[in-house]
N, C-alpha and C positions, 0 to 999 in steps of 0.2 A: 422719710415718714409715710407711711403706707395710709392714705386715705381713707378716711373712716363714712360706709357707705348710709346715705340718708336714707330714712325710713319712713315715710307718713302714716299714721294710722288714722284712719277717718271710719265713723260709723257710719254704714251706709243703708241699714234698714230701718231706718226713721220710720218710715209709712206702719211697717208691720209692728213696732214696737207700739207707735201713737193707738193702732187698734188693741193691739194687747191691753195697754192702758186703759182704754176708753170702756173695753168688755168686762175686765178682770177688777178694775177698782168698782165698776156698779154691781158686779155680780157679787161681790164681797160684802158691800154694804147693806144694799137693799133686801136680799133675803136675811140679813144676820137682822136689821131693824124688824121687817115682817114677822121674824122666830121670835124677837126679842119682844115686842108688841101682844104676840097671840100666847108669849109666856103669861104675861100680866093677867090674863084672863082666862084662861084655860087650865084644864087638870090632866089634862092626856098630849102625850108627844103624839099623837099617832094624826090628830087634827094637823097638828105644826107641820109634821112630816108633809100630809097631802097637799096643805096650804103652799108648803113651800116648793114644793115640786113643780104645782101647779103654776107658782108664780116665776122659778125658774124658765121651766120650758115657754110660756110667754114672753117672758122679758129676753131671753135669747134670741126668740125670735125677731122683735120687737128691736132689739140691738142689732141684731144683724141687717136687718131690712133697711136700717136707717142707713147704717153704713155702706150698703149697697146701692143705694138710692144717691149718697153725700159722694162716692166715688163715679156712680154711672153723671150724676150733673156737672162733675169736674171734667170728665173724658167731653161730654159734649159741649163745655163750655170752651174748651181749647178746640174743639174742633170749629165752632162756630169762627173763633178768634180767627183760627188760620185761613177758613175761609177767604174772611174780611180782608187781609192782610195781602193774602195773592189776590183779591181782585184790585185793591188800591196801589198795589206794585205795578199793576198792568193800569191802571189808570190814571195815575197820578206818581207817575216815577222821579218827577223833579223834586216833589215835596217829602216823598218815602227817602230819595237820596240824601237830603236834609237832614233828614231825621237821622238816618246811620252816621252822619256825620257830627250829630249834635252826641250822639253815644261817645265818640271815641274824644270831643271834645272835652266830655266831663272826666275824660283818664290824662287831659293835659297835654293831648298831640295836638300840633297846630296844622292849619291848613293844608300845607306844602306835604307833610307825613300822611294826612288824611285821605288826600285825593288818589291815591293809586288803591289805599285798601276800600276805597266807596267804589272802584272802578271794580276791582275783582267780588267783591260782594254783589254788584250788579250784574256780572256775566254769568249767573248763575239764579234762575229766579228760586229755584227750589232752598238753596242756600242764604238766598236772601229773604226769604220768609223766615226761616229759620231762625236767622240772626234776630230778624223782629222781635218775634216770639218771645226770643229769650232776654233780649236786652232792652227793648222797649215795652214791653208786657209783662215781664217779669213770670212766663209760662214755659215749665218742662212738658216735654210728649209723654201724655201719660201712659201709665202701664196697661196695656188694652184689657188683661184679667184682673186690674185690680180691682174692680167691683164685686166679682165673686171671692177674691181673695179677701176682702177688706169684710163681707158679710161673714164667711166662714170662720174669720179669726176674731172678730168680736165674738160671734155665737159661741164658738166653742170655749173661747176666754171666759163668757158672760156663766156660762155650765160649769166651767172648773171652779172658778170663783164662788159661784153659789152653793156647792157641795160642800166648801170649807165650815162653814157656819150651821147647816142644815143635817149634815152626818153624826154630830152626837145625840141628837133626838133620833136618829135612825137607830143608834144600838145602846141609847138607855132610857129604860122607860120611865124613871124619874126624873119631871119637869122641872124640879127646882134643879138638879145635879145637872139635867145636860144643858139649862140654861147656863150653868158657873161653866162646865167643859165649853160649850159653844163661846161663849165672852171670851175667856181666856186663850182659846184656838184663834180665833178670827182676829182677836187684836195683836197676837205673833202673826200671824199670815199679814193683816194692814201692816204691821212695821216691816217686817220682809220684803212686802210687795214695793213699799215704798222707797225702801233702801234702794232695792235694786234698780226699780224706778230712775232715782237719783242718780246711780250711778251709769245709767244708759245716757239720760238724759244732759248730762253734766251740773245738773244741779247737787248742793252739798246731800249726799245721801241719808248722813243721819235726821238733816232738816227736813230732809222729804219723807223719812219714814215715818217722822214723830208727827208732821201733817197730816199723813192718811192716817193714819191711828184718830189724829184728834176729830176730825171728818167722820172718820165711820162710827167711832163712838160715840159722837154727839149724836149720830143720827140713829144708832138703835137706843139712846137714852129717851130721846124725845117720843121715840114712836112705844117704849116700853111706858113710859110718862102717862101720855095719852090715853093707850091703853088702861092704863089702871084709874086713871079719872072718869072714862066713859064706863069701864067697867064696874 
């Protein structure tokens, strides 16, 4: 009987998906809430479009910058911890060797099996440092272009998401109709986005879609209600 080839399927673009989720979720929700809120007090779609475009521009820059700084901080943190591990390996090799042994003990290995493994890891300082970074601190080597990539992905996702609730106001002059079309379009987009997000993140897709609609719809309803009360 021929052996069946075992193929493992793992999703490996989690960082990109996370950035898309961050940008798209805020891009759909914030401009939608703003447009709905303005629709409660204004009589012209032109003002809604102008304010919405300004918000999308400012929001995408702010979100992109936030993603850049977060990724840059992670990169700098990794480098700092790596330098510290290198210094500890040079200055306190006995203690660091014991930390390596402790890692293997957590996997159920006895000292007789651990001794040659520790010796092999100690033979190469770079390999030793890599081991400590991954198994002691739980840190993976960061992508050097991660900061720029994160900034662009979040900003682009924010713009793409923000244009969905705003587009009806661009093409429809009647404010009431534009609000209705924007609401329906955005809620459908929120559900689709949440559904796809759930698929990629391993969460129940239907539940994820419903949850995303609830959050976005609630934000818009609150903004619209406040605008009505104040106006």
